[in-house]
C-alpha angles and dihedrals in degrees: 000000000000089000090056090048090051091050093049092047091049091045090050091048091049091050089049092051093046094055111112097233094057092053091045090051092051091050090048092052093050093047090045091054091051091044091054090064091054093050093047089052091051091050094047096040103039114010098043093051090049090052088043090060087065099035131339127340094230111065091194091076092066105102139149125216112236097175123020143262093056120178141077123296127218092275092056095251121131119253126207124013115302125190105211100205092158090069090050090049090050091051091046091051090049090051094048092048091048092049092047094049092046091048099044098037101035117012100041097047091044091050091050091048093049092048090052091049090049091049091051091049092050091047090050091049090049091052090046092050090048090050091049092050094048091044089052091049091050091050091050090051091050090049091049091048091051092048090049091048091052093047092049094052095044091244095113092093097054117110118249112264096036115122095252096053093062092053092057092065 
């Protein structure tokens, strides 16, 4: 019984791993980790120097003293209570840049692509429905013509399977 339970647990685990959304999530995490390095490089290489043109290049040095005396003692440890709002600003800029790059380089193009694919699919369905309707109309016309032909020749009353009925088609 425990062997069956092992098999069912392993089979369930395998089914879980083979689901598309688990694999997609794993790929997203790996790409997100690699993408973080790119964004951090952009912030450190471009944004921080631009901010440095106004103030200092390193945003982490921007602090406010909440409780004096603020500074660094002889051992190199901070004294007082510092609010390090420069670090928060740096993280916020990193987040905004990441969100902008993801939106403009991934989400927006994908949304446009999917809308084009959906429009093509709807257009194809519309053409297919039109073809089905016209095909149906043509078949009805053929049926009406055959019925009229039978009625005109006096063969409309013959039973199906008699020699004359086959000739009418």
